[in-house]
mmCIF file of the N, C-alpha and C atoms, coordinates in Angstrom:
data_MODEL
# 
_entry.id   MODEL 
# 
loop_
_atom_site.group_PDB 
_atom_site.id 
_atom_site.type_symbol 
_atom_site.label_atom_id 
_atom_site.label_alt_id 
_atom_site.label_comp_id 
_atom_site.label_asym_id 
_atom_site.label_entity_id 
_atom_site.label_seq_id 
_atom_site.pdbx_PDB_ins_code 
_atom_site.Cartn_x 
_atom_site.Cartn_y 
_atom_site.Cartn_z 
_atom_site.occupancy 
_atom_site.B_iso_or_equiv 
_atom_site.pdbx_formal_charge 
_atom_site.auth_seq_id 
_atom_site.auth_comp_id 
_atom_site.auth_asym_id 
_atom_site.auth_atom_id 
_atom_site.pdbx_PDB_model_num 
ATOM 1   N N  . UNK A 1 1  ? -19.108 61.829 28.364 1.00 0.00 ? 1  UNK A N  1 
ATOM 2   C CA . UNK A 1 1  ? -18.175 62.636 27.610 1.00 0.00 ? 1  UNK A CA 1 
ATOM 3   C C  . UNK A 1 1  ? -18.334 62.287 26.129 1.00 0.00 ? 1  UNK A C  1 
ATOM 4   N N  . UNK A 1 2  ? -18.513 63.277 25.301 1.00 0.00 ? 2  UNK A N  1 
ATOM 5   C CA . UNK A 1 2  ? -18.707 63.044 23.870 1.00 0.00 ? 2  UNK A CA 1 
ATOM 6   C C  . UNK A 1 2  ? -17.361 62.823 23.191 1.00 0.00 ? 2  UNK A C  1 
ATOM 7   N N  . UNK A 1 3  ? -17.251 61.706 22.497 1.00 0.00 ? 3  UNK A N  1 
ATOM 8   C CA . UNK A 1 3  ? -16.047 61.380 21.719 1.00 0.00 ? 3  UNK A CA 1 
ATOM 9   C C  . UNK A 1 3  ? -16.521 60.979 20.326 1.00 0.00 ? 3  UNK A C  1 
ATOM 10  N N  . UNK A 1 4  ? -16.399 61.866 19.353 1.00 0.00 ? 4  UNK A N  1 
ATOM 11  C CA . UNK A 1 4  ? -17.011 61.627 18.041 1.00 0.00 ? 4  UNK A CA 1 
ATOM 12  C C  . UNK A 1 4  ? -16.299 60.636 17.129 1.00 0.00 ? 4  UNK A C  1 
ATOM 13  N N  . UNK A 1 5  ? -15.071 60.198 17.442 1.00 0.00 ? 5  UNK A N  1 
ATOM 14  C CA . UNK A 1 5  ? -14.356 59.312 16.530 1.00 0.00 ? 5  UNK A CA 1 
ATOM 15  C C  . UNK A 1 5  ? -15.108 58.000 16.348 1.00 0.00 ? 5  UNK A C  1 
ATOM 16  N N  . UNK A 1 6  ? -14.935 57.390 15.208 1.00 0.00 ? 6  UNK A N  1 
ATOM 17  C CA . UNK A 1 6  ? -15.620 56.151 14.884 1.00 0.00 ? 6  UNK A CA 1 
ATOM 18  C C  . UNK A 1 6  ? -14.693 54.948 14.921 1.00 0.00 ? 6  UNK A C  1 
ATOM 19  N N  . UNK A 1 7  ? -13.464 55.136 15.391 1.00 0.00 ? 7  UNK A N  1 
ATOM 20  C CA . UNK A 1 7  ? -12.524 54.020 15.463 1.00 0.00 ? 7  UNK A CA 1 
ATOM 21  C C  . UNK A 1 7  ? -12.770 53.139 16.682 1.00 0.00 ? 7  UNK A C  1 
ATOM 22  N N  . UNK A 1 8  ? -13.623 53.579 17.586 1.00 0.00 ? 8  UNK A N  1 
ATOM 23  C CA . UNK A 1 8  ? -13.916 52.790 18.776 1.00 0.00 ? 8  UNK A CA 1 
ATOM 24  C C  . UNK A 1 8  ? -15.427 52.742 18.995 1.00 0.00 ? 8  UNK A C  1 
ATOM 25  N N  . UNK A 1 9  ? -15.871 51.675 19.645 1.00 0.00 ? 9  UNK A N  1 
ATOM 26  C CA . UNK A 1 9  ? -17.301 51.568 19.917 1.00 0.00 ? 9  UNK A CA 1 
ATOM 27  C C  . UNK A 1 9  ? -17.610 52.184 21.283 1.00 0.00 ? 9  UNK A C  1 
ATOM 28  N N  . UNK A 1 10 ? -18.877 52.161 21.670 1.00 0.00 ? 10 UNK A N  1 
ATOM 29  C CA . UNK A 1 10 ? -19.280 52.790 22.929 1.00 0.00 ? 10 UNK A CA 1 
ATOM 30  C C  . UNK A 1 10 ? -18.607 52.158 24.136 1.00 0.00 ? 10 UNK A C  1 
ATOM 31  N N  . UNK A 1 11 ? -18.438 50.844 24.127 1.00 0.00 ? 11 UNK A N  1 
ATOM 32  C CA . UNK A 1 11 ? -17.771 50.178 25.241 1.00 0.00 ? 11 UNK A CA 1 
ATOM 33  C C  . UNK A 1 11 ? -16.346 50.683 25.390 1.00 0.00 ? 11 UNK A C  1 
ATOM 34  N N  . UNK A 1 12 ? -15.618 50.749 24.302 1.00 0.00 ? 12 UNK A N  1 
ATOM 35  C CA . UNK A 1 12 ? -14.235 51.209 24.390 1.00 0.00 ? 12 UNK A CA 1 
ATOM 36  C C  . UNK A 1 12 ? -14.162 52.660 24.853 1.00 0.00 ? 12 UNK A C  1 
ATOM 37  N N  . UNK A 1 13 ? -15.072 53.496 24.375 1.00 0.00 ? 13 UNK A N  1 
ATOM 38  C CA . UNK A 1 13 ? -15.104 54.891 24.837 1.00 0.00 ? 13 UNK A CA 1 
ATOM 39  C C  . UNK A 1 13 ? -15.334 54.949 26.342 1.00 0.00 ? 13 UNK A C  1 
ATOM 40  N N  . UNK A 1 14 ? -16.229 54.109 26.854 1.00 0.00 ? 14 UNK A N  1 
ATOM 41  C CA . UNK A 1 14 ? -16.481 54.073 28.294 1.00 0.00 ? 14 UNK A CA 1 
ATOM 42  C C  . UNK A 1 14 ? -15.249 53.592 29.057 1.00 0.00 ? 14 UNK A C  1 
ATOM 43  N N  . UNK A 1 15 ? -14.554 52.589 28.531 1.00 0.00 ? 15 UNK A N  1 
ATOM 44  C CA . UNK A 1 15 ? -13.347 52.089 29.185 1.00 0.00 ? 15 UNK A CA 1 
ATOM 45  C C  . UNK A 1 15 ? -12.249 53.146 29.211 1.00 0.00 ? 15 UNK A C  1 
ATOM 46  N N  . UNK A 1 16 ? -12.140 53.918 28.154 1.00 0.00 ? 16 UNK A N  1 
ATOM 47  C CA . UNK A 1 16 ? -11.144 54.997 28.100 1.00 0.00 ? 16 UNK A CA 1 
ATOM 48  C C  . UNK A 1 16 ? -11.429 56.031 29.183 1.00 0.00 ? 16 UNK A C  1 
ATOM 49  N N  . UNK A 1 17 ? -12.687 56.409 29.334 1.00 0.00 ? 17 UNK A N  1 
ATOM 50  C CA . UNK A 1 17 ? -13.060 57.373 30.377 1.00 0.00 ? 17 UNK A CA 1 
ATOM 51  C C  . UNK A 1 17 ? -12.750 56.807 31.761 1.00 0.00 ? 17 UNK A C  1 
ATOM 52  N N  . UNK A 1 18 ? -13.073 55.538 31.978 1.00 0.00 ? 18 UNK A N  1 
ATOM 53  C CA . UNK A 1 18 ? -12.777 54.904 33.271 1.00 0.00 ? 18 UNK A CA 1 
ATOM 54  C C  . UNK A 1 18 ? -11.287 54.900 33.550 1.00 0.00 ? 18 UNK A C  1 
ATOM 55  N N  . UNK A 1 19 ? -10.500 54.579 32.541 1.00 0.00 ? 19 UNK A N  1 
ATOM 56  C CA . UNK A 1 19 ? -9.042  54.578 32.712 1.00 0.00 ? 19 UNK A CA 1 
ATOM 57  C C  . UNK A 1 19 ? -8.551  55.978 33.049 1.00 0.00 ? 19 UNK A C  1 
ATOM 58  N N  . UNK A 1 20 ? -9.058  56.994 32.350 1.00 0.00 ? 20 UNK A N  1 
ATOM 59  C CA . UNK A 1 20 ? -8.661  58.382 32.606 1.00 0.00 ? 20 UNK A CA 1 
ATOM 60  C C  . UNK A 1 20 ? -9.018  58.823 34.016 1.00 0.00 ? 20 UNK A C  1 
ATOM 61  N N  . UNK A 1 21 ? -10.072 58.265 34.577 1.00 0.00 ? 21 UNK A N  1 
ATOM 62  C CA . UNK A 1 21 ? -10.525 58.632 35.921 1.00 0.00 ? 21 UNK A CA 1 
ATOM 63  C C  . UNK A 1 21 ? -9.909  57.757 37.007 1.00 0.00 ? 21 UNK A C  1 
ATOM 64  N N  . UNK A 1 22 ? -9.028  56.858 36.613 1.00 0.00 ? 22 UNK A N  1 
ATOM 65  C CA . UNK A 1 22 ? -8.310  56.050 37.578 1.00 0.00 ? 22 UNK A CA 1 
ATOM 66  C C  . UNK A 1 22 ? -9.079  54.855 38.118 1.00 0.00 ? 22 UNK A C  1 
ATOM 67  N N  . UNK A 1 23 ? -10.164 54.506 37.467 1.00 0.00 ? 23 UNK A N  1 
ATOM 68  C CA . UNK A 1 23 ? -10.948 53.353 37.893 1.00 0.00 ? 23 UNK A CA 1 
ATOM 69  C C  . UNK A 1 23 ? -10.210 52.091 37.470 1.00 0.00 ? 23 UNK A C  1 
ATOM 70  N N  . UNK A 1 24 ? -10.132 51.102 38.349 1.00 0.00 ? 24 UNK A N  1 
ATOM 71  C CA . UNK A 1 24 ? -9.373  49.892 38.053 1.00 0.00 ? 24 UNK A CA 1 
ATOM 72  C C  . UNK A 1 24 ? -10.224 48.628 38.089 1.00 0.00 ? 24 UNK A C  1 
ATOM 73  N N  . UNK A 1 25 ? -11.360 48.649 38.758 1.00 0.00 ? 25 UNK A N  1 
ATOM 74  C CA . UNK A 1 25 ? -12.223 47.463 38.862 1.00 0.00 ? 25 UNK A CA 1 
ATOM 75  C C  . UNK A 1 25 ? -13.572 47.798 38.220 1.00 0.00 ? 25 UNK A C  1 
ATOM 76  N N  . UNK A 1 26 ? -13.995 46.969 37.265 1.00 0.00 ? 26 UNK A N  1 
ATOM 77  C CA . UNK A 1 26 ? -15.232 47.226 36.531 1.00 0.00 ? 26 UNK A CA 1 
ATOM 78  C C  . UNK A 1 26 ? -16.091 45.974 36.410 1.00 0.00 ? 26 UNK A C  1 
ATOM 79  N N  . UNK A 1 27 ? -17.387 46.175 36.468 1.00 0.00 ? 27 UNK A N  1 
ATOM 80  C CA . UNK A 1 27 ? -18.351 45.151 36.105 1.00 0.00 ? 27 UNK A CA 1 
ATOM 81  C C  . UNK A 1 27 ? -19.045 45.639 34.846 1.00 0.00 ? 27 UNK A C  1 
ATOM 82  N N  . UNK A 1 28 ? -18.970 44.865 33.787 1.00 0.00 ? 28 UNK A N  1 
ATOM 83  C CA . UNK A 1 28 ? -19.526 45.245 32.484 1.00 0.00 ? 28 UNK A CA 1 
ATOM 84  C C  . UNK A 1 28 ? -20.814 44.460 32.256 1.00 0.00 ? 28 UNK A C  1 
ATOM 85  N N  . UNK A 1 29 ? -21.877 45.171 31.973 1.00 0.00 ? 29 UNK A N  1 
ATOM 86  C CA . UNK A 1 29 ? -23.177 44.572 31.663 1.00 0.00 ? 29 UNK A CA 1 
ATOM 87  C C  . UNK A 1 29 ? -23.530 44.868 30.219 1.00 0.00 ? 29 UNK A C  1 
ATOM 88  N N  . UNK A 1 30 ? -24.218 43.966 29.567 1.00 0.00 ? 30 UNK A N  1 
ATOM 89  C CA . UNK A 1 30 ? -24.707 44.221 28.214 1.00 0.00 ? 30 UNK A CA 1 
ATOM 90  C C  . UNK A 1 30 ? -23.680 44.042 27.111 1.00 0.00 ? 30 UNK A C  1 
ATOM 91  N N  . UNK A 1 31 ? -22.539 43.464 27.406 1.00 0.00 ? 31 UNK A N  1 
ATOM 92  C CA . UNK A 1 31 ? -21.498 43.304 26.384 1.00 0.00 ? 31 UNK A CA 1 
ATOM 93  C C  . UNK A 1 31 ? -21.812 42.182 25.407 1.00 0.00 ? 31 UNK A C  1 
ATOM 94  N N  . UNK A 1 32 ? -22.724 41.315 25.754 1.00 0.00 ? 32 UNK A N  1 
ATOM 95  C CA . UNK A 1 32 ? -23.074 40.191 24.883 1.00 0.00 ? 32 UNK A CA 1 
ATOM 96  C C  . UNK A 1 32 ? -24.520 40.332 24.421 1.00 0.00 ? 32 UNK A C  1 
ATOM 97  N N  . UNK A 1 33 ? -24.826 41.471 23.849 1.00 0.00 ? 33 UNK A N  1 
ATOM 98  C CA . UNK A 1 33 ? -26.191 41.768 23.408 1.00 0.00 ? 33 UNK A CA 1 
ATOM 99  C C  . UNK A 1 33 ? -26.698 40.823 22.336 1.00 0.00 ? 33 UNK A C  1 
ATOM 100 N N  . UNK A 1 34 ? -27.769 41.190 21.691 1.00 0.00 ? 34 UNK A N  1 
ATOM 101 C CA . UNK A 1 34 ? -28.450 40.315 20.758 1.00 0.00 ? 34 UNK A CA 1 
ATOM 102 C C  . UNK A 1 34 ? -27.745 40.058 19.432 1.00 0.00 ? 34 UNK A C  1 
ATOM 103 N N  . UNK A 1 35 ? -26.745 40.854 19.073 1.00 0.00 ? 35 UNK A N  1 
ATOM 104 C CA . UNK A 1 35 ? -26.093 40.689 17.771 1.00 0.00 ? 35 UNK A CA 1 
ATOM 105 C C  . UNK A 1 35 ? -24.703 40.096 17.930 1.00 0.00 ? 35 UNK A C  1 
ATOM 106 N N  . UNK A 1 36 ? -24.426 39.065 17.164 1.00 0.00 ? 36 UNK A N  1 
ATOM 107 C CA . UNK A 1 36 ? -23.139 38.383 17.252 1.00 0.00 ? 36 UNK A CA 1 
ATOM 108 C C  . UNK A 1 36 ? -21.984 39.318 16.917 1.00 0.00 ? 36 UNK A C  1 
ATOM 109 N N  . UNK A 1 37 ? -22.132 40.166 15.903 1.00 0.00 ? 37 UNK A N  1 
ATOM 110 C CA . UNK A 1 37 ? -21.031 41.067 15.540 1.00 0.00 ? 37 UNK A CA 1 
ATOM 111 C C  . UNK A 1 37 ? -20.717 42.035 16.672 1.00 0.00 ? 37 UNK A C  1 
ATOM 112 N N  . UNK A 1 38 ? -21.722 42.513 17.398 1.00 0.00 ? 38 UNK A N  1 
ATOM 113 C CA . UNK A 1 38 ? -21.484 43.407 18.532 1.00 0.00 ? 38 UNK A CA 1 
ATOM 114 C C  . UNK A 1 38 ? -20.821 42.639 19.682 1.00 0.00 ? 38 UNK A C  1 
ATOM 115 N N  . UNK A 1 39 ? -21.277 41.426 19.922 1.00 0.00 ? 39 UNK A N  1 
ATOM 116 C CA . UNK A 1 39 ? -20.693 40.601 20.979 1.00 0.00 ? 39 UNK A CA 1 
ATOM 117 C C  . UNK A 1 39 ? -19.215 40.344 20.712 1.00 0.00 ? 39 UNK A C  1 
ATOM 118 N N  . UNK A 1 40 ? -18.873 39.944 19.501 1.00 0.00 ? 40 UNK A N  1 
ATOM 119 C CA . UNK A 1 40 ? -17.479 39.667 19.162 1.00 0.00 ? 40 UNK A CA 1 
ATOM 120 C C  . UNK A 1 40 ? -16.615 40.918 19.259 1.00 0.00 ? 40 UNK A C  1 
ATOM 121 N N  . UNK A 1 41 ? -17.139 42.048 18.815 1.00 0.00 ? 41 UNK A N  1 
ATOM 122 C CA . UNK A 1 41 ? -16.398 43.308 18.920 1.00 0.00 ? 41 UNK A CA 1 
ATOM 123 C C  . UNK A 1 41 ? -16.165 43.665 20.375 1.00 0.00 ? 41 UNK A C  1 
ATOM 124 N N  . UNK A 1 42 ? -17.200 43.545 21.197 1.00 0.00 ? 42 UNK A N  1 
ATOM 125 C CA . UNK A 1 42 ? -17.053 43.869 22.615 1.00 0.00 ? 42 UNK A CA 1 
ATOM 126 C C  . UNK A 1 42 ? -16.063 42.940 23.311 1.00 0.00 ? 42 UNK A C  1 
ATOM 127 N N  . UNK A 1 43 ? -16.095 41.664 22.994 1.00 0.00 ? 43 UNK A N  1 
ATOM 128 C CA . UNK A 1 43 ? -15.132 40.740 23.590 1.00 0.00 ? 43 UNK A CA 1 
ATOM 129 C C  . UNK A 1 43 ? -13.706 41.076 23.155 1.00 0.00 ? 43 UNK A C  1 
ATOM 130 N N  . UNK A 1 44 ? -13.540 41.503 21.935 1.00 0.00 ? 44 UNK A N  1 
ATOM 131 C CA . UNK A 1 44 ? -12.233 41.926 21.446 1.00 0.00 ? 44 UNK A CA 1 
ATOM 132 C C  . UNK A 1 44 ? -11.749 43.168 22.200 1.00 0.00 ? 44 UNK A C  1 
ATOM 133 N N  . UNK A 1 45 ? -12.636 44.115 22.402 1.00 0.00 ? 45 UNK A N  1 
ATOM 134 C CA . UNK A 1 45 ? -12.293 45.324 23.169 1.00 0.00 ? 45 UNK A CA 1 
ATOM 135 C C  . UNK A 1 45 ? -11.905 44.941 24.596 1.00 0.00 ? 45 UNK A C  1 
ATOM 136 N N  . UNK A 1 46 ? -12.708 44.086 25.218 1.00 0.00 ? 46 UNK A N  1 
ATOM 137 C CA . UNK A 1 46 ? -12.418 43.680 26.590 1.00 0.00 ? 46 UNK A CA 1 
ATOM 138 C C  . UNK A 1 46 ? -11.079 42.961 26.686 1.00 0.00 ? 46 UNK A C  1 
ATOM 139 N N  . UNK A 1 47 ? -10.725 42.181 25.684 1.00 0.00 ? 47 UNK A N  1 
ATOM 140 C CA . UNK A 1 47 ? -9.428  41.502 25.676 1.00 0.00 ? 47 UNK A CA 1 
ATOM 141 C C  . UNK A 1 47 ? -8.282  42.508 25.646 1.00 0.00 ? 47 UNK A C  1 
ATOM 142 N N  . UNK A 1 48 ? -8.463  43.615 24.932 1.00 0.00 ? 48 UNK A N  1 
ATOM 143 C CA . UNK A 1 48 ? -7.424  44.649 24.874 1.00 0.00 ? 48 UNK A CA 1 
ATOM 144 C C  . UNK A 1 48 ? -7.268  45.375 26.204 1.00 0.00 ? 48 UNK A C  1 
ATOM 145 N N  . UNK A 1 49 ? -8.335  45.477 26.973 1.00 0.00 ? 49 UNK A N  1 
ATOM 146 C CA . UNK A 1 49 ? -8.303  46.230 28.226 1.00 0.00 ? 49 UNK A CA 1 
ATOM 147 C C  . UNK A 1 49 ? -8.214  45.338 29.458 1.00 0.00 ? 49 UNK A C  1 
ATOM 148 N N  . UNK A 1 50 ? -8.111  44.051 29.275 1.00 0.00 ? 50 UNK A N  1 
ATOM 149 C CA . UNK A 1 50 ? -8.067  43.110 30.389 1.00 0.00 ? 50 UNK A CA 1 
ATOM 150 C C  . UNK A 1 50 ? -6.879  43.360 31.308 1.00 0.00 ? 50 UNK A C  1 
ATOM 151 N N  . UNK A 1 51 ? -5.786  43.830 30.788 1.00 0.00 ? 51 UNK A N  1 
ATOM 152 C CA . UNK A 1 51 ? -4.603  44.104 31.603 1.00 0.00 ? 51 UNK A CA 1 
ATOM 153 C C  . UNK A 1 51 ? -4.690  45.461 32.305 1.00 0.00 ? 51 UNK A C  1 
ATOM 154 N N  . UNK A 1 52 ? -5.609  46.296 31.877 1.00 0.00 ? 52 UNK A N  1 
ATOM 155 C CA . UNK A 1 52 ? -5.777  47.623 32.471 1.00 0.00 ? 52 UNK A CA 1 
ATOM 156 C C  . UNK A 1 52 ? -6.723  47.567 33.664 1.00 0.00 ? 52 UNK A C  1 
ATOM 157 N N  . UNK A 1 53 ? -7.764  46.749 33.561 1.00 0.00 ? 53 UNK A N  1 
ATOM 158 C CA . UNK A 1 53 ? -8.811  46.676 34.570 1.00 0.00 ? 53 UNK A CA 1 
ATOM 159 C C  . UNK A 1 53 ? -8.944  45.267 35.129 1.00 0.00 ? 53 UNK A C  1 
ATOM 160 N N  . UNK A 1 54 ? -9.489  45.188 36.324 1.00 0.00 ? 54 UNK A N  1 
ATOM 161 C CA . UNK A 1 54 ? -9.975  43.927 36.855 1.00 0.00 ? 54 UNK A CA 1 
ATOM 162 C C  . UNK A 1 54 ? -11.434 43.850 36.396 1.00 0.00 ? 54 UNK A C  1 
ATOM 163 N N  . UNK A 1 55 ? -11.693 43.030 35.399 1.00 0.00 ? 55 UNK A N  1 
ATOM 164 C CA . UNK A 1 55 ? -12.998 43.014 34.736 1.00 0.00 ? 55 UNK A CA 1 
ATOM 165 C C  . UNK A 1 55 ? -13.858 41.840 35.172 1.00 0.00 ? 55 UNK A C  1 
ATOM 166 N N  . UNK A 1 56 ? -15.129 42.132 35.385 1.00 0.00 ? 56 UNK A N  1 
ATOM 167 C CA . UNK A 1 56 ? -16.157 41.116 35.524 1.00 0.00 ? 56 UNK A CA 1 
ATOM 168 C C  . UNK A 1 56 ? -17.198 41.431 34.468 1.00 0.00 ? 56 UNK A C  1 
ATOM 169 N N  . UNK A 1 57 ? -17.530 40.466 33.651 1.00 0.00 ? 57 UNK A N  1 
ATOM 170 C CA . UNK A 1 57 ? -18.530 40.654 32.599 1.00 0.00 ? 57 UNK A CA 1 
ATOM 171 C C  . UNK A 1 57 ? -19.717 39.760 32.934 1.00 0.00 ? 57 UNK A C  1 
ATOM 172 N N  . UNK A 1 58 ? -20.864 40.375 33.090 1.00 0.00 ? 58 UNK A N  1 
ATOM 173 C CA . UNK A 1 58 ? -22.069 39.628 33.418 1.00 0.00 ? 58 UNK A CA 1 
ATOM 174 C C  . UNK A 1 58 ? -23.062 39.731 32.276 1.00 0.00 ? 58 UNK A C  1 
ATOM 175 N N  . UNK A 1 59 ? -23.690 38.597 31.966 1.00 0.00 ? 59 UNK A N  1 
ATOM 176 C CA . UNK A 1 59 ? -24.821 38.612 31.049 1.00 0.00 ? 59 UNK A CA 1 
ATOM 177 C C  . UNK A 1 59 ? -25.918 37.742 31.650 1.00 0.00 ? 59 UNK A C  1 
ATOM 178 N N  . UNK A 1 60 ? -26.985 37.553 30.936 1.00 0.00 ? 60 UNK A N  1 
ATOM 179 C CA . UNK A 1 60 ? -28.113 36.812 31.508 1.00 0.00 ? 60 UNK A CA 1 
ATOM 180 C C  . UNK A 1 60 ? -27.807 35.340 31.764 1.00 0.00 ? 60 UNK A C  1 
ATOM 181 N N  . UNK A 1 61 ? -26.711 34.850 31.209 1.00 0.00 ? 61 UNK A N  1 
ATOM 182 C CA . UNK A 1 61 ? -26.379 33.437 31.338 1.00 0.00 ? 61 UNK A CA 1 
ATOM 183 C C  . UNK A 1 61 ? -25.282 33.142 32.345 1.00 0.00 ? 61 UNK A C  1 
ATOM 184 N N  . UNK A 1 62 ? -24.520 34.142 32.722 1.00 0.00 ? 62 UNK A N  1 
ATOM 185 C CA . UNK A 1 62 ? -23.449 33.871 33.663 1.00 0.00 ? 62 UNK A CA 1 
ATOM 186 C C  . UNK A 1 62 ? -22.418 34.972 33.729 1.00 0.00 ? 62 UNK A C  1 
ATOM 187 N N  . UNK A 1 63 ? -21.278 34.616 34.283 1.00 0.00 ? 63 UNK A N  1 
ATOM 188 C CA . UNK A 1 63 ? -20.152 35.533 34.454 1.00 0.00 ? 63 UNK A CA 1 
ATOM 189 C C  . UNK A 1 63 ? -19.063 35.129 33.470 1.00 0.00 ? 63 UNK A C  1 
ATOM 190 N N  . UNK A 1 64 ? -18.536 36.077 32.752 1.00 0.00 ? 64 UNK A N  1 
ATOM 191 C CA . UNK A 1 64 ? -17.480 35.826 31.773 1.00 0.00 ? 64 UNK A CA 1 
ATOM 192 C C  . UNK A 1 64 ? -16.173 36.420 32.262 1.00 0.00 ? 64 UNK A C  1 
ATOM 193 N N  . UNK A 1 65 ? -15.088 35.752 31.936 1.00 0.00 ? 65 UNK A N  1 
ATOM 194 C CA . UNK A 1 65 ? -13.777 36.310 32.207 1.00 0.00 ? 65 UNK A CA 1 
ATOM 195 C C  . UNK A 1 65 ? -12.810 35.775 31.170 1.00 0.00 ? 65 UNK A C  1 
ATOM 196 N N  . UNK A 1 66 ? -11.757 36.518 30.954 1.00 0.00 ? 66 UNK A N  1 
ATOM 197 C CA . UNK A 1 66 ? -10.762 36.154 29.953 1.00 0.00 ? 66 UNK A CA 1 
ATOM 198 C C  . UNK A 1 66 ? -9.655  35.337 30.603 1.00 0.00 ? 66 UNK A C  1 
ATOM 199 N N  . UNK A 1 67 ? -9.243  34.286 29.934 1.00 0.00 ? 67 UNK A N  1 
ATOM 200 C CA . UNK A 1 67 ? -8.145  33.453 30.406 1.00 0.00 ? 67 UNK A CA 1 
ATOM 201 C C  . UNK A 1 67 ? -6.932  33.772 29.540 1.00 0.00 ? 67 UNK A C  1 
ATOM 202 N N  . UNK A 1 68 ? -5.887  34.245 30.168 1.00 0.00 ? 68 UNK A N  1 
ATOM 203 C CA . UNK A 1 68 ? -4.688  34.638 29.431 1.00 0.00 ? 68 UNK A CA 1 
ATOM 204 C C  . UNK A 1 68 ? -3.767  33.455 29.161 1.00 0.00 ? 68 UNK A C  1 
ATOM 205 N N  . UNK A 1 69 ? -3.444  32.687 30.171 1.00 0.00 ? 69 UNK A N  1 
ATOM 206 C CA . UNK A 1 69 ? -2.490  31.611 29.979 1.00 0.00 ? 69 UNK A CA 1 
ATOM 207 C C  . UNK A 1 69 ? -3.039  30.276 30.453 1.00 0.00 ? 69 UNK A C  1 
ATOM 208 N N  . UNK A 1 70 ? -3.415  30.203 31.704 1.00 0.00 ? 70 UNK A N  1 
ATOM 209 C CA . UNK A 1 70 ? -3.866  28.939 32.257 1.00 0.00 ? 70 UNK A CA 1 
ATOM 210 C C  . UNK A 1 70 ? -4.901  29.208 33.333 1.00 0.00 ? 70 UNK A C  1 
ATOM 211 N N  . UNK A 1 71 ? -5.888  28.346 33.394 1.00 0.00 ? 71 UNK A N  1 
ATOM 212 C CA . UNK A 1 71 ? -6.941  28.485 34.395 1.00 0.00 ? 71 UNK A CA 1 
ATOM 213 C C  . UNK A 1 71 ? -7.356  27.098 34.861 1.00 0.00 ? 71 UNK A C  1 
ATOM 214 N N  . UNK A 1 72 ? -7.481  26.954 36.152 1.00 0.00 ? 72 UNK A N  1 
ATOM 215 C CA . UNK A 1 72 ? -7.924  25.692 36.739 1.00 0.00 ? 72 UNK A CA 1 
ATOM 216 C C  . UNK A 1 72 ? -9.164  25.959 37.557 1.00 0.00 ? 72 UNK A C  1 
ATOM 217 N N  . UNK A 1 73 ? -10.155 25.104 37.400 1.00 0.00 ? 73 UNK A N  1 
ATOM 218 C CA . UNK A 1 73 ? -11.389 25.257 38.155 1.00 0.00 ? 73 UNK A CA 1 
ATOM 219 C C  . UNK A 1 73 ? -11.767 23.914 38.753 1.00 0.00 ? 73 UNK A C  1 
ATOM 220 N N  . UNK A 1 74 ? -12.012 23.900 40.046 1.00 0.00 ? 74 UNK A N  1 
ATOM 221 C CA . UNK A 1 74 ? -12.460 22.684 40.721 1.00 0.00 ? 74 UNK A CA 1 
ATOM 222 C C  . UNK A 1 74 ? -13.955 22.844 41.009 1.00 0.00 ? 74 UNK A C  1 
ATOM 223 N N  . UNK A 1 75 ? -14.746 21.958 40.528 1.00 0.00 ? 75 UNK A N  1 
ATOM 224 C CA . UNK A 1 75 ? -16.194 22.040 40.755 1.00 0.00 ? 75 UNK A CA 1 
ATOM 225 C C  . UNK A 1 75 ? -16.935 21.375 39.625 1.00 0.00 ? 75 UNK A C  1 
ATOM 226 N N  . UNK A 1 76 ? -18.235 21.542 39.659 1.00 0.00 ? 76 UNK A N  1 
ATOM 227 C CA . UNK A 1 76 ? -19.029 20.909 38.605 1.00 0.00 ? 76 UNK A CA 1 
ATOM 228 C C  . UNK A 1 76 ? -19.207 21.787 37.399 1.00 0.00 ? 76 UNK A C  1 
# 
């Protein structure tokens, strides 16, 4: 869907379409691309939509997720 406004990036436009279509669980690929400014912008967008979707963010190094208040992990 073409959305010409420049107030949002491509990731946010995709998230808006997913929300409009009732999608609630997403796996996001490519959010941590080669440029730091794009990575930080995408992480900021994902933080805004974290309460809307159950998000999994995958990159070549691992799985990312946002911690809102507290997180405990048992393991190495």
